[in-house]
C-alpha positions in Angstrom: 14.7 -37.5 -55.9 15.8 -33.9 -55.7 13.7 -30.7 -55.6 10.2 -31.0 -57.0 7.8 -28.1 -57.8 4.3 -29.3 -58.9 1.3 -27.2 -59.7 -2.1 -28.8 -59.0 -4.5 -28.2 -61.9 -8.2 -29.2 -62.1 -8.1 -32.3 -64.3 -10.2 -32.4 -67.5 -13.2 -34.7 -67.4 -12.0 -38.2 -68.4 -15.4 -39.5 -69.4 -14.7 -42.8 -67.6 -17.2 -42.3 -64.8 -14.5 -42.7 -62.1 -15.8 -41.7 -58.7 -12.2 -41.4 -57.4 -9.1 -40.7 -59.3 -5.5 -40.1 -58.2 -3.0 -38.0 -60.1 0.7 -38.7 -59.3 2.9 -35.7 -58.7 6.3 -37.3 -57.8 7.9 -40.3 -56.1 11.4 -41.6 -55.3 14.1 -42.1 -52.7 15.3 -39.0 -50.8 18.0 -38.5 -48.1 15.3 -39.0 -45.5 13.2 -41.7 -47.1 13.4 -45.1 -48.8 10.4 -43.9 -50.7 8.5 -40.6 -50.7 5.4 -40.3 -53.0 2.9 -37.5 -53.5 -0.3 -37.3 -55.4 -3.5 -35.4 -55.5 -6.9 -36.9 -55.8 -10.5 -35.9 -56.8 -13.3 -37.8 -55.0 -16.9 -37.6 -56.1 -19.8 -36.9 -53.7 -21.0 -39.8 -51.6 -18.0 -42.0 -52.4 -14.9 -43.4 -50.7 -11.8 -44.7 -52.6 -11.6 -47.9 -50.5 -12.8 -49.5 -47.2 -10.7 -48.8 -44.1 -7.2 -50.2 -44.7 -3.7 -50.1 -43.1 -0.2 -50.2 -44.4 3.4 -49.8 -43.4 3.8 -46.3 -44.8 2.9 -43.1 -43.0 0.7 -40.5 -44.6 -0.3 -36.8 -44.6 -3.6 -35.9 -46.3 -4.4 -32.2 -46.9 -7.8 -31.0 -48.1 -7.3 -28.4 -50.9 -11.0 -27.8 -51.9 -14.3 -29.0 -50.6 -15.1 -31.1 -47.5 -14.6 -34.7 -46.5 -15.0 -37.1 -43.6 -11.9 -38.9 -42.4 -12.6 -42.4 -40.8 -10.2 -43.9 -38.3 -10.9 -47.5 -37.2 -9.3 -50.4 -35.4 -10.0 -52.8 -38.3 -11.3 -53.0 -41.8 -15.0 -52.4 -40.8 -16.3 -48.8 -40.8 -19.2 -49.3 -38.3 -17.5 -48.0 -35.2 -15.2 -45.5 -36.9 -14.1 -42.2 -35.4 -15.3 -39.7 -38.0 -13.8 -36.2 -38.3 -14.8 -33.7 -41.0 -12.0 -31.7 -42.7 -12.3 -28.5 -44.7 -10.0 -26.8 -47.2 -6.5 -26.3 -45.7 -7.0 -28.8 -42.8 -5.1 -32.1 -42.7 -4.7 -35.4 -41.0 -1.5 -37.4 -40.2 -1.9 -41.2 -40.4 0.8 -43.3 -38.5 2.0 -46.6 -39.8 -0.7 -49.4 -39.6 -3.5 -47.1 -38.6 -6.8 -48.2 -40.3 -8.3 -45.3 -42.2 -10.2 -44.0 -45.2 -11.7 -40.8 -46.6 -15.4 -40.3 -47.6 -16.9 -37.4 -49.5 -20.4 -36.7 -48.0 -21.3 -33.2 -49.3 -22.7 -32.3 -52.7 -19.4 -31.3 -54.5 -16.2 -33.2 -55.4 -13.3 -32.9 -52.9 -9.7 -32.4 -53.9 -6.9 -33.4 -51.6 -3.1 -33.9 -51.7 -1.3 -36.8 -50.0 2.2 -37.5 -49.0 3.1 -41.2 -48.3 6.5 -42.4 -47.1 8.5 -45.1 -45.5 12.1 -45.2 -44.1 14.2 -47.4 -42.0 14.8 -46.2 -38.5 16.8 -47.6 -35.6 15.2 -45.8 -32.6 11.9 -46.8 -31.1 10.5 -43.8 -29.3 6.7 -43.7 -28.7 5.4 -42.5 -32.1 2.8 -39.8 -32.8 -0.8 -40.9 -33.0 -3.2 -40.0 -35.8 -3.7 -36.3 -35.5 -6.1 -33.7 -37.1 -5.5 -30.0 -37.7 -8.2 -27.5 -38.5 -7.6 -23.9 -39.6 -11.0 -22.1 -39.5 -10.0 -19.8 -36.7 -6.2 -19.8 -37.0 -4.4 -16.5 -36.2 -0.9 -15.2 -36.8 1.3 -13.0 -34.7 2.4 -9.6 -36.2 5.8 -9.7 -37.7 8.1 -6.8 -38.7 9.8 -9.2 -41.2 6.4 -10.1 -42.8 7.1 -13.7 -42.0 4.8 -15.4 -39.4 5.1 -19.2 -38.8 2.8 -21.0 -36.4 3.9 -24.3 -35.0 1.3 -27.1 -35.3 3.1 -30.2 -33.9 6.3 -32.2 -33.9 7.3 -35.6 -32.6 8.9 -38.9 -33.5 7.1 -41.4 -35.8 7.7 -45.0 -36.7 9.8 -43.9 -39.7 11.3 -40.6 -38.6 13.2 -39.2 -35.7 10.9 -36.2 -35.9 8.0 -35.1 -38.0 7.4 -31.3 -37.7 4.6 -29.2 -39.1 3.9 -25.5 -39.1 1.8 -23.1 -41.2 3.2 -19.8 -42.4 1.8 -16.4 -43.4 4.1 -14.5 -45.8 3.2 -10.9 -46.5 3.6 -9.3 -50.0 7.3 -8.6 -50.8 8.5 -10.5 -47.7 10.7 -13.6 -47.9 13.8 -15.3 -46.6 17.2 -15.9 -48.4 18.5 -19.2 -49.6 19.6 -21.7 -47.0 20.0 -25.5 -46.7 18.3 -27.7 -44.1 19.6 -31.1 -42.8 16.1 -32.6 -43.3 13.7 -33.0 -46.2 10.9 -30.3 -46.5 7.5 -30.5 -48.1 5.4 -27.3 -48.7 1.8 -27.1 -49.7 1.0 -23.6 -51.0 -2.6 -22.9 -49.9 -3.0 -19.3 -51.1 -1.0 -16.6 -52.8 1.9 -16.6 -55.2 5.6 -17.2 -54.2 9.0 -17.5 -55.9 11.5 -20.2 -55.1 14.5 -21.4 -57.0 13.8 -18.9 -59.8 10.3 -20.3 -60.3 6.9 -18.7 -59.7 4.6 -21.0 -57.7 0.9 -20.2 -57.4 -1.6 -21.9 -55.2 -2.4 -24.7 -55.0 1.0 -26.3 -55.5 3.4 -28.6 -53.8 7.1 -27.9 -53.3 9.6 -30.6 -52.1 13.2 -29.8 -51.0 15.6 -32.7 -50.3 18.0 -32.3 -47.4 21.1 -30.3 -48.2 19.6 -28.3 -51.1 19.7 -24.5 -51.0 16.3 -22.9 -51.2 14.6 -19.6 -50.3 11.1 -18.0 -50.6 9.6 -14.7 -51.5 6.0 -13.5 -51.8 5.5 -12.1 -55.3 1.8 -11.3 -55.1 -0.2 -8.4 -53.6 -1.9 -10.5 -50.9 -0.5 -12.6 -48.1 0.6 -16.1 -49.0 -0.2 -19.1 -46.7 1.5 -22.4 -46.9 1.9 -25.6 -44.8 5.4 -26.8 -44.1 6.3 -30.4 -43.2 9.9 -31.3 -42.0 11.0 -34.9 -42.2 13.9 -35.3 -39.7 16.2 -38.3 -39.7 19.8 -39.2 -38.7 20.6 -40.3 -42.3 19.2 -37.1 -43.8 21.3 -35.0 -41.4 24.4 -37.0 -42.3 23.7 -36.6 -46.0 23.2 -32.8 -45.6 26.4 -32.4 -43.6 28.3 -34.3 -46.3 26.8 -32.0 -49.0 28.0 -28.9 -47.1 31.5 -30.3 -46.8 31.7 -30.5 -50.6 30.2 -27.0 -51.3 32.7 -24.6 -53.0 34.2 -21.9 -50.8 33.3 -18.3 -51.5 36.3 -16.2 -52.6 37.0 -12.6 -53.4 37.3 -9.3 -51.7 33.6 -9.3 -50.7 32.4 -12.9 -51.1 29.3 -12.8 -48.9 26.1 -10.8 -49.5 26.1 -7.4 -47.9 29.7 -8.0 -46.8 28.7 -10.6 -44.2 29.4 -14.3 -43.9 26.7 -16.7 -45.3 25.8 -17.8 -41.7 25.5 -14.1 -40.6 23.3 -13.4 -43.7 20.9 -16.3 -42.7 21.0 -15.8 -39.0 18.4 -12.9 -38.8 15.5 -14.6 -40.6 16.2 -18.1 -39.3 16.7 -16.8 -35.8 13.4 -15.0 -36.1 11.7 -18.4 -37.0 13.3 -20.1 -34.0 12.2 -17.2 -31.6 8.7 -17.3 -32.9 8.4 -21.0 -32.6 9.7 -20.8 -29.1 7.2 -18.1 -28.3 4.4 -20.3 -29.6 5.6 -23.3 -27.6 5.7 -21.2 -24.4 2.1 -19.9 -25.0 0.8 -23.4 -25.6 2.5 -25.0 -22.6 
């Protein structure tokens, strides 16, 4: 599976009376995963798609519209579940074999997007536990570049060397030039309108970049764009990306690089800014 850009549209009524329906967006093998799948779902009020269940795959569930209760349990019964309510933009990470389900309790349907993956991994570091993130009071630092990421979490999982998440605010006209990462990246555009790979992407949408693929981002709208970023780090994805870079054609000519600088110099300012801001966030939270 290569790059995927999928808009999420309100489905037309199907007349079947379904209380829960999933709409596949993409699935396949990537440099980081034996299988990566993504879908969005619509869940009617007062319903749950299934009792608490567990599986080998890890998952991320992001609420796009509405409210829902997430239930975490130690088994298939929901009686003693830990219950946490999520609002639009908030999300939960489910580790492998964590019993879980979602329940819509309010009066309106809830729409959510889910990433589900599995991958072979040799290391056995203590994995992340189930984790919730809420964004009702989130704030962003001021940025001269118009690009303000905020670190949410990172750590090893049962399937990944590291799962990393941050949320970004991108001001109108701001962006960053194309670059390649040595890990897979999934983006959920929560608000605004951005451009990537020559395509205009409006919220809500999902973007997936496989390791080693060049990609950049620019805010085309007149309001700030907000998007969640998930990085899937693994040794095999890094190895794949390095192999891709070795086979990239060399730039030639009197002035081969943009603005007369090398590609690495061209990228260093925005990417260095990201690293500095993430380091500042870590320092403040420690």
